[in-house]
N, C-alpha and C positions, 0 to 999 in steps of 0.2 A: 186525820190522825190514825196511825196504825197501832195495832195491839203491841207490836214490837217496841214502838216508841214509848207507849204507856208503860210497858213492862220494864224497859230499861230505866225510865225515870223513877218508877216505884222502887226498884231494887237499889238504885243508886242512893235514894233517900234513906232506905232502910239500912244499908251498909254504912252510910255516913253517920247515922245515929248510933249504930252498934247494937250489940245484944242487950236486951233488957230496956231499951229505949224505944219510944213509939213516936209516930207522927200522924198528922191528919191527912187523909187522902186528898184534901183540897190543896195541900202543898204541891202535890204532883200535878194536879190540874192547873194550878197557877203557873207552874214552871213551863207548862206546855202551851198555854194560850191565855191571852188577856181576857178573853170571853170564856172563862173557865167553868162556870156553873153548868152549862149543857154537857160538859165532859164527865160529870160525876157518875152517872150510871155506868159509863164505859170504864172509868177508873175502878169502880167497885167490882165490875165483872172480871176485868183482867186480874185484879188483886186476888180474886177467889182462886185463880189457877196458879198462883205463885207460892213459893215457900214463905208466906207471910201469915201472921196470926192477926185476925181482926177481933177487936174487943170493944165492948160498950159497958161503961161503968165497971171495968175490970173483968168482965165475964166474956168468954169466947162467943162470937156470933158469926153468922154467915154474912159476909160483906154485901152480898147481893140482896138479901131480904131484910136486913136490919133496918129499922126505922130510926131516923135521927142520927146524930153524930157518932162516928166510930173512930178508933185509932188503929193503926197498922204497925206491926213490928216484925222483925225476923222471928221465924218460928224457932222454938228451942227444942222441939222434938219432932219426930217424923210422923206423928199421928195426924191423919186427915181431919179428925174430929177437932184437933186444936185449931186448924185453919178455918173450917167451915161451920163449926158450931153444931148444935143439935138440930136435926130436921124433924124430930119426933113429932 
């Protein structure tokens, strides 16, 4: 599985949902493989570099370091903080 394939799948899902709507990263993993669980770290890593916002319980998070379920959506602003969350 290449980063380009993951990126294309993530962005297609985000665009199909549209602004203000989110999806679970596992939807991308399931679209890419029937054995999708091992793909989740790569899905999150690739998502971190895309114009997507990761949230958990409505709050921005870093998709690579967040523990537990997250949601992804198209970013509504250009702020990297919006995508990656606080690293503080």
